[in-house]
C-alpha positions in Angstrom: 104.7 135.8 124.3 101.4 133.7 124.9 98.6 132.4 122.7 96.8 134.5 119.6 97.3 137.8 121.4 100.9 138.6 122.3 101.8 140.3 125.0 105.2 142.2 125.1 107.4 143.4 128.0 110.6 145.1 128.0 113.5 143.9 130.3 116.9 145.1 130.6 120.3 143.1 131.5 122.6 143.9 134.4 125.9 144.5 134.1 126.8 140.9 133.4 124.7 140.5 130.6 121.8 138.4 132.2 118.2 139.0 132.2 116.1 137.8 135.1 112.4 137.0 133.9 109.9 135.9 136.4 107.0 133.9 134.7 104.9 134.5 137.7 104.1 137.9 136.7 102.1 136.5 133.5 99.6 134.9 136.0 96.4 136.5 135.3 97.3 138.4 131.7 97.6 135.2 129.7 94.2 134.4 128.2 93.2 130.3 127.8 95.2 128.3 125.7 96.6 125.0 124.5 99.5 126.8 123.7 102.5 129.1 124.6 105.5 130.2 123.8 108.2 132.8 125.4 110.4 134.8 122.8 113.6 137.2 123.3 114.7 139.9 121.0 117.6 141.9 121.4 117.3 145.2 120.0 117.9 145.3 116.5 118.1 141.6 116.1 115.8 138.8 115.1 113.4 137.0 117.4 114.2 133.6 119.2 112.0 131.1 120.8 113.3 130.6 124.4 110.2 128.4 126.1 107.4 126.4 124.2 104.5 125.1 126.2 102.1 122.4 124.7 99.4 120.1 126.2 100.7 116.7 127.2 97.4 114.8 125.8 98.8 112.7 123.2 97.2 111.1 119.9 95.8 108.5 119.8 95.1 106.0 116.6 93.0 103.1 115.4 93.9 101.3 111.8 92.4 99.5 109.2 94.3 97.6 106.0 93.8 101.2 103.9 93.8 103.9 106.7 94.5 105.2 110.0 92.2 107.1 112.3 93.7 110.1 114.2 92.0 111.5 117.5 93.2 114.1 119.7 94.9 116.5 117.0 94.8 119.9 117.9 92.9 122.4 115.8 95.6 124.9 115.4 98.6 122.7 114.3 99.6 121.5 111.0 100.4 117.5 111.2 102.5 115.3 109.3 102.9 111.0 108.9 106.3 110.3 108.7 106.2 106.6 107.2 109.6 104.3 107.2 109.2 101.2 105.1 111.2 98.1 106.7 111.2 96.5 103.4 112.9 99.6 101.6 115.2 100.0 104.6 117.8 102.6 102.6 114.9 104.7 101.1 113.9 107.9 102.6 110.4 108.0 104.7 107.3 108.9 103.0 105.3 111.7 104.1 101.4 112.3 104.3 99.9 115.6 105.1 97.3 115.2 107.6 94.2 117.2 106.6 93.1 118.4 110.0 89.3 119.2 109.8 88.8 120.2 113.6 86.7 116.4 114.0 86.9 114.2 116.6 88.6 111.8 114.6 90.0 111.9 111.2 90.4 109.2 108.9 93.9 109.4 106.7 94.5 106.7 103.7 97.5 105.2 103.5 97.8 104.9 99.9 101.9 103.4 100.4 103.6 101.4 98.5 104.1 97.6 99.6 105.9 97.4 102.5 105.8 96.7 106.6 105.8 100.4 107.9 106.8 102.2 111.3 104.4 105.2 111.3 105.1 108.3 113.4 103.0 111.7 113.8 105.3 115.3 113.3 103.2 118.1 114.3 105.2 120.7 116.9 107.2 117.2 118.2 107.2 113.8 116.9 104.8 111.0 118.5 105.2 107.1 117.9 101.9 105.7 116.4 102.5 102.1 115.7 103.7 100.0 113.3 101.5 98.7 110.1 101.0 96.7 106.8 98.4 96.9 104.5 99.7 94.9 101.7 99.6 90.9 100.7 102.3 88.6 101.4 103.4 88.3 97.6 103.7 92.4 97.3 107.1 93.7 97.1 108.2 97.2 97.1 109.0 98.7 93.5 112.4 98.8 94.6 113.1 95.2 94.8 112.0 94.7 91.3 115.4 95.7 90.3 117.5 94.8 93.2 117.7 90.8 93.7 119.5 91.7 97.3 116.8 94.0 98.5 113.9 91.3 96.8 116.0 88.5 98.9 116.0 90.6 102.2 112.5 90.7 101.5 111.3 87.4 101.4 113.2 86.6 104.5 110.4 88.6 106.3 107.2 87.9 103.8 108.1 84.5 104.1 108.2 84.6 108.0 111.7 82.5 107.2 114.5 82.0 109.8 116.1 84.7 111.8 119.6 83.7 110.4 118.2 84.0 106.7 117.2 87.5 107.8 120.2 88.3 109.2 122.6 86.9 106.0 120.4 88.9 103.1 120.5 92.3 105.9 124.2 92.3 105.7 124.0 93.3 102.1 122.5 96.8 102.7 123.0 99.8 104.2 120.3 99.7 107.0 120.1 102.2 109.4 120.3 100.7 112.9 118.5 103.9 114.5 115.7 103.1 112.5 115.4 99.6 113.5 115.9 100.8 117.0 112.8 103.0 116.6 110.5 100.5 115.1 111.7 97.8 117.5 110.6 100.0 120.2 107.3 100.5 118.3 106.4 97.0 118.2 107.4 96.5 121.8 105.2 99.5 123.2 102.9 100.7 120.3 99.7 99.4 118.6 100.2 97.5 115.3 98.2 96.3 112.8 99.4 93.4 110.8 97.8 91.1 108.4 97.6 87.3 109.4 100.3 85.8 107.3 102.9 88.3 109.2 104.1 86.7 112.6 104.8 89.6 115.5 106.8 87.5 117.2 108.8 86.3 114.2 109.2 90.0 113.3 110.3 91.2 116.8 112.8 88.6 117.1 114.6 89.5 113.6 115.0 93.1 114.8 116.2 92.3 118.2 118.7 89.6 116.4 119.8 92.3 114.0 121.0 94.7 116.5 122.9 92.3 118.6 124.6 91.3 115.5 125.6 94.8 114.1 126.8 95.5 117.7 128.8 92.0 117.5 130.3 93.0 114.4 130.9 96.6 115.0 133.3 95.2 118.1 134.6 92.4 115.8 135.8 95.1 113.4 137.4 97.5 116.2 138.9 94.7 117.7 140.2 93.4 114.3 141.6 97.1 113.3 143.7 97.4 117.0 146.0 94.3 115.3 145.8 93.8 112.0 148.7 95.1 109.8 148.0 97.3 106.9 151.1 95.7 104.9 149.5 92.1 106.0 146.3 93.2 105.2 147.2 94.0 101.7 148.4 90.5 101.1 146.0 88.4 102.1 144.5 86.8 99.1 140.6 86.3 98.7 139.4 82.0 98.5 138.8 81.2 95.2 135.3 81.4 93.9 133.2 78.5 93.6 130.0 78.3 91.2 126.7 77.7 92.9 125.6 74.4 92.6 122.5 73.7 90.6 119.9 73.7 93.7 116.4 72.1 94.0 114.1 74.0 96.1 111.7 70.8 96.9 111.6 66.8 95.6 108.6 64.5 95.9 108.6 61.3 94.2 105.6 61.5 91.9 105.7 60.5 88.2 105.9 63.8 86.5 107.4 65.7 83.3 109.9 68.4 83.3 109.5 71.8 81.7 111.4 74.6 80.6 109.9 78.2 82.0 111.5 81.2 80.8 111.2 84.5 83.3 111.3 88.2 82.2 114.6 88.9 83.2 117.6 87.2 84.9 117.0 89.2 87.8 113.4 88.2 87.9 114.8 84.4 88.2 115.6 85.3 91.7 112.0 86.7 92.5 110.5 83.9 90.6 112.0 81.3 92.4 111.2 83.0 95.9 107.5 83.7 94.3 106.9 80.2 93.7 108.4 79.0 97.5 105.8 81.1 98.9 103.2 80.1 96.4 104.2 76.0 97.1 104.1 76.7 101.0 100.5 78.6 100.9 98.9 76.1 98.4 100.2 73.0 99.5 100.9 72.0 95.6 103.9 69.8 95.9 101.8 66.7 94.3 101.4 69.5 91.3 104.6 71.0 91.0 106.9 68.2 92.3 110.3 69.8 91.9 112.1 73.0 91.0 115.3 73.3 89.5 117.7 75.9 88.5 120.2 75.5 85.7 123.6 77.0 85.8 122.7 81.1 85.4 125.8 81.6 83.2 124.5 79.2 80.1 120.7 79.9 81.4 120.2 83.1 83.5 116.6 83.7 83.0 115.2 80.1 82.9 113.9 77.8 85.7 112.8 74.2 85.0 109.7 72.7 86.9 108.6 69.5 87.2 104.8 69.2 86.5 102.7 66.1 87.2 99.8 68.2 85.0 101.2 70.9 82.7 97.7 72.7 82.1 97.0 73.0 86.0 100.3 74.0 86.6 100.4 76.5 84.2 97.4 78.0 85.9 100.0 79.0 89.3 102.8 79.4 87.2 101.4 82.3 85.0 100.2 84.0 88.4 103.9 84.3 89.8 105.7 87.5 89.9 108.4 87.4 86.8 107.1 84.6 84.7 107.2 85.1 81.0 106.8 81.6 79.0 106.2 78.0 79.2 107.8 75.9 77.0 105.1 73.2 75.6 107.3 70.2 75.1 109.5 68.9 77.9 112.9 68.3 77.2 114.5 65.2 77.5 116.0 63.5 80.3 119.1 64.1 78.6 119.0 67.5 78.7 117.4 68.3 82.0 120.4 66.4 83.5 122.9 68.2 81.6 121.0 71.9 82.4 121.4 70.8 85.8 124.8 69.7 85.9 123.9 66.3 86.5 126.3 64.5 84.1 
């Protein structure tokens, strides 16, 4: 019982097995401490914790793009940062052990994978610190390099795309609702550190809509399960699958030539597409990269067509994009382009 020097006392139960302890009897016997605990041990059995009293002082923090600065840590406690990445929502949180150096303020480097993090600190209790992002707009978490659904989901956030696009992409992933609720609460009440390209209000709206959508889907499924007949459900046929039509991201009437770009893999084509879209928005280069087309993925799974006003200058931009492999220096004929894009 107590602080660094335990105080023992012996108590007997009454006929009903009840033990009564008056904590007021301990007044004057305990030395000053920032932590007290009351343990119970029945004869011949292991000790059990009944009560633990800790100070109510909250830990405060400040942020930079590479670290978090913590104040108010207790010298006799071990702490860990719990960091959950919104861009890898189905992955476990990362833990960073805090080296408590008994200083007023401690700097903890945030050497984390690319992402948008909800960060809490775990001591004897769990406390919210806020949300943090120190990566660039084009940076994807490692997991997204091999997962097209995750990459598309990430780009709806990184590109500040519409809430509808975010909801549609999130439905393809297993996202823990409680994690979203916790991060949303933090965004509303705790400090955060975001780069200029990341909109706090846009992210807040996305998470709020996600929770509403999840609740609606849950109610809808519950209602349908009450009336749907298993035999009728089994007889339902899926609608025939239609092949996606070749799409053009941007169009600008400029004299230019088409070039064939090869990406590193079929999966990398989606990554290249999303990165190219962000690059054209950021750099305002529609007059240079006039048009982008995507050949049928069955015949050209890792190829993209780009229409350039200047080949050399266009190559400089394209080589910077994640997923780029090569570009054919000789433009294909218009007949070949139309065939690749299904325009014939």
